[in-house]
Steps between C-alpha positions, in 0.01 A plus 500: 500500500637216287367151562583169346287193529615147411164382379315178403182594323345160588534565875204670670723657771739633242209646296362666814829642591547638154160658509592682820814636339313601184232688688741722684599831354859596478627143452748440212429124466714234337335157466728202445330176410760288672405171341580649157791719621641327809726693738860389548612331816683820584187714458304265716770502771485883501122502520482250783775686693306826462181325610676363805420138415694191391467350156334197662223726623450615149451145358166419354398168648145471366495337160876437487738225590711726725453292818559167319821645360620596846505871415345608823808367683758590227759777521421846359711455183318177410158656559578810296648301213189281494275804500691662218488185294135421578312824583188312600682439831485875579218599736318799372452789475823674598475882496790744519480876564739757635367408850590133477393160371206283609365162412142621474309210649244622579480771250455777762872453597580721201364798701800466737733621232292777332 
C-alpha cells in the first residue's frame, strides 16, 4: 500500500504518526516535509475533500495568527491560499492512502486508512 504523509519533524504527533507508518510492513511511504515543500491550494482542497473536512477544520490555530486574521471564518479559497502561502497554518499530519485521507490527530487515526 502507498502512503503519503505531510510531515513536520518538529511536531510530536507528526513524528508518532510517521513511526506508525515506518513500522508497518508493506507500506510504500512518501514523506513530504510540507514546511519546506508546501502543497498547493489545489492539493490541499483535494486532501480536505477526501478527508471529509473543510479547510477551516484543517487550520492550525496553536502558534499561528489564523484566528486574528479571521481565517476561521473565511471562505475556503481564502483559507487554502493562506495555507499554501504560509504552510505553518496547516494542521498536521495529513496522511493519504488508497483508502482515504486523515488528519492524524491523534496519531492512531492513521489506522483508519491502513
